[in-house]
C-alpha positions as CSV (number, residue, x, y, z in Angstrom):
1,M,-10.8,-2.0,-42.7
2,K,-9.3,-3.4,-39.5
3,T,-9.4,-0.1,-37.7
4,L,-12.9,0.5,-38.9
5,V,-14.1,-2.8,-37.3
6,K,-12.1,-2.0,-34.1
7,K,-13.7,1.4,-33.8
8,F,-17.2,0.0,-34.4
9,L,-16.7,-2.7,-31.8
10,L,-15.4,-0.1,-29.3
11,S,-18.4,2.1,-30.0
12,I,-20.9,-0.5,-29.1
13,S,-19.1,-2.0,-26.1
14,P,-20.4,-0.9,-22.7
15,P,-18.4,1.8,-21.0
16,E,-16.0,0.6,-18.3
17,G,-16.8,1.7,-14.9
18,P,-14.3,3.1,-12.5
19,Q,-11.7,0.7,-11.3
20,L,-12.2,-0.7,-7.9
21,S,-9.4,-0.4,-5.3
22,E,-7.7,-3.5,-4.0
23,G,-9.7,-3.3,-0.8
24,E,-13.0,-3.1,-2.6
25,C,-12.0,-6.0,-4.8
26,L,-11.2,-8.0,-1.7
27,I,-14.5,-7.2,-0.1
28,A,-16.3,-8.3,-3.2
29,E,-14.3,-11.6,-3.1
30,I,-15.3,-12.1,0.5
31,E,-18.9,-11.6,-0.3
32,E,-18.7,-14.1,-3.2
33,A,-17.0,-16.5,-0.8
34,R,-19.9,-16.1,1.7
35,D,-22.4,-16.9,-1.2
36,K,-20.4,-20.0,-2.0
37,I,-20.6,-21.1,1.6
38,Q,-24.3,-20.7,1.6
39,Y,-24.5,-22.6,-1.7
40,A,-22.3,-25.4,-0.3
41,W,-24.5,-25.6,2.9
42,N,-27.6,-25.9,0.7
43,R,-26.0,-28.7,-1.4
44,F,-25.0,-30.4,1.9
45,D,-28.6,-30.2,3.3
46,Y,-30.1,-31.7,0.2
47,A,-27.3,-34.2,-0.8
48,A,-28.2,-37.8,-1.4
49,P,-26.5,-40.2,0.9
50,E,-23.9,-41.1,-1.7
51,Y,-23.0,-37.5,-2.2
52,V,-22.7,-36.4,1.4
53,D,-18.9,-36.9,1.4
54,L,-18.5,-34.7,-1.7
55,A,-20.8,-32.0,-0.2
56,V,-18.7,-32.0,3.0
57,H,-15.5,-31.5,0.9
58,E,-17.1,-28.7,-1.1
59,L,-18.2,-27.0,2.2
60,L,-14.7,-27.3,3.7
61,L,-13.2,-25.8,0.5
62,A,-15.6,-22.9,0.5
63,E,-15.0,-22.2,4.2
64,T,-11.2,-22.4,3.8
65,H,-11.3,-20.0,0.9
66,Y,-13.4,-17.6,3.0
67,N,-11.0,-17.9,5.9
68,L,-8.0,-17.1,3.7
69,L,-9.7,-14.1,2.2
70,N,-10.7,-12.9,5.7
71,K,-7.1,-13.3,6.9
72,R,-5.8,-11.4,3.9
73,Y,-8.3,-8.6,4.7
74,R,-7.1,-8.4,8.3
75,I,-3.5,-8.3,7.3
76,M,-4.1,-5.7,4.6
77,F,-6.0,-3.3,7.0
78,Q,-4.5,-4.0,10.4
79,N,-2.7,-0.7,10.4
80,H,-5.4,1.2,8.4
81,V,-8.8,2.5,9.3
82,F,-11.1,1.3,6.5
83,V,-14.5,3.0,6.4
84,G,-17.3,0.6,5.4
85,A,-15.5,-2.5,6.7
86,L,-17.5,-5.7,6.9
87,F,-16.2,-6.8,10.2
């Protein structure tokens, strides 16, 4: 019974796509970090006066995360030529 349920669930689950390389995953993370920066700027622009401090910290966090990912990207590919690079 257990195997029957397992087979059924596997048959209706969506097929897994090809695995992304480490570089492609890193680029996807960088793009997400850019979106988070845009979101943080938007929250800062429309923040009520009592929430400006929180919005500034959120923006600093998003930008720091982006900078760390960018640094990791540069270290990873400093000796490699990566086609389709973002920078």
